N, C-alpha and C positions, 0 to 999 in steps of 0.2 A: 681659752679652754673651750672645747666642744660642749655645747649644751644640748642635751637630748632629754626627751620625756618618755616615760614608760607608758605612754598611751599611743595607740596607733592613730594615724591621721584619718583613717576611715571612720567618719562619723563620730570622732572623739570617744570611741569605745575603749574599754580597758584593753591592755595588751593581750593579744592572742599569739599562738605559735607562729603563724605567718608574719605577724608584726614583729615578733622577737627575731626571726630570721632576717627580716628586712633591716631591723636596727643593727644587728650584728654585721650585716654586709656593708652598712654605711659607716660603722665605727671601727672596724677591724680590717687589717690587710689580709688576715687569715681567718675568715669567719667560721669555717668548719672546725678548725683547731680550737678556736675560742668557744664554740658551742660544746665541743667534747669536754673541755675544761669545766665549763659551767655545769654540764650534766653530771660530771664526777663529783663536783663540789656539792651539788644538790643531793646526790645520793648519800653522801656521808654527813651532811649537815644535821645538826640537832634540831629539836623542835623550834628553836628560836631562829633558825636559818644560818647559824654560825658553824664553821668548820675550822678546826685547827686550835691551837698551834701544832698539836701533835695528833697523829692518827695511830691508833693501836691496831696492829695487825700481826697475827701469829705470835702474840705474847710480847712483842716489842713495840715501842713507840718511836715513830720517825716523824720529822717535820713534814707538814702538809705539802710543801713544794716538792720534796723528794718522793713522797707517796704518789703525787700526781705524775711525776716523771716516770716512776716505775710502772704505774698503771698504763701509761701510753707506750712503753717500750715495745711491746709485741707488734705494734702497728708498723714499726720501721725495721723489723728484723730481717726482712727479705730484700730490702733496698740495696742496690749496688753500692751505695756509699757506705752502708754498714759493713758489707762484705769487704770492701776496700780497707775500711778501718781495721777490721780483724786481720787482714793480711799485713797491713802496716805494723800493727802491734806485734805480730809474729816475727816480722823482720827485725824490729827494734829489740825484741827479747833475744833473738838469735845472735844479733850483733853484740849485745851486752853480755851474752853468755848466761842469761838468767832463765832461759826456757828449760823446763824439766825434760828429762830424757823419756820418761813414760808418756806416751801419746795422750792418755786420758788426763793425766795431771797437767800436761801442756795445754790441752783444750780448756780445762777449768781455769787455769791462770790467764789465758788469753780472754776468755769470756768475762772474767772478773775485771780485767783492765778495760775491756770494751765497755762494760756496764758503768764503770767509774767515769770514763770519758763521756759516754752518752748522757749520764746523769748531770754532769757539769754543764753541758750545752743545753740539756733539757730544762734545767732550772731557769736558764735565761729565757727560753721559749715560753715557759709557764708564766714567768713574770711579765713578759710582753703581752701575752694573751689576757692575763688578769688586769693589766693596765688598760687594755682596750675595753674590758668589761666594766671597769670602774668608770672610765670616761663615758661609757654609754649609760651609766646609772643603774646597771643591772646588779652590780656587786659593790660592796664596800670593803675596804681593806684597812686593817690597823695591825699594830705589832704588839705582842704580849710577851712578857718574859721575866727575866731574873729580877730586875729592880722595879720598873714601873711600866705600865701600859703606855703606849705612845703611838702617834701616827707615823713616825719615822722609824726605820729599822736601825739596828746597831745595839750595842750594849747587851748582847746575848738575848735579844728579842727575836721572836719568830712570828711569821705572818699568820693572821687570822682573817678568814674571808667570810663575809656575811651577805647572804642574798637579800636583795631589796624585797619588800613585801609583795610587790606585783610579780617579780620573777619567782619567788618562793611559791606563791599560789599557783602560778602557771606550771611550774616544773613538778610540783607535788601533785597537781591535778592529773598529770599524765601517768603517775605511778599506778600500778595494778595492786589493789588492796583486796584481800578476800572480804566478801560481804558477809555480814553476820547471818546465820540461818534465820529464816523467817518462819514464824508460826502463823498458821492460818486459824482463825477463830471458827469454832463450830465443826472442825474436822475431828474425826476419831482416829486415834492411833491404834493400829493393830500390831501386835508384836509377836 
């Protein structure tokens, strides 16, 4: 197993953003994708750095892997492969006789089937990226669910991702937070 440390080699300083990018480039075959996944997890993580097993959005709760897939879907919507998939789905539905006659209904059905297929392959991509992040020591993964918490999936358990303390500090430091209003002593307020 690849052993990495969350410190940069430069003067043994704590990990900084260039060090994180370097670590991702060494531990992942798709470092940009892994960084996007890491950033999304950091944005929804709670105060303890954990995200999952469910993400509540629009009043419904979905598993975190599906939420991550859905969050990244817009990035690939204009790719020729996505357009080819939509054409293939249209042809399959026409051949099966399941394509609605109304053009608007047909487009909704095609879009829904494309989303289903993209989500299925996207969950695999998310899992690979998360495995790269776990191998790099940036993220920890366990499964939580119906019966017991466990480090292996199965038994109706869903993934929970937890940022390492160094990654949490680094990624939270980049967030823009409104600063509290400062009061100056000795000044007079005129109203």
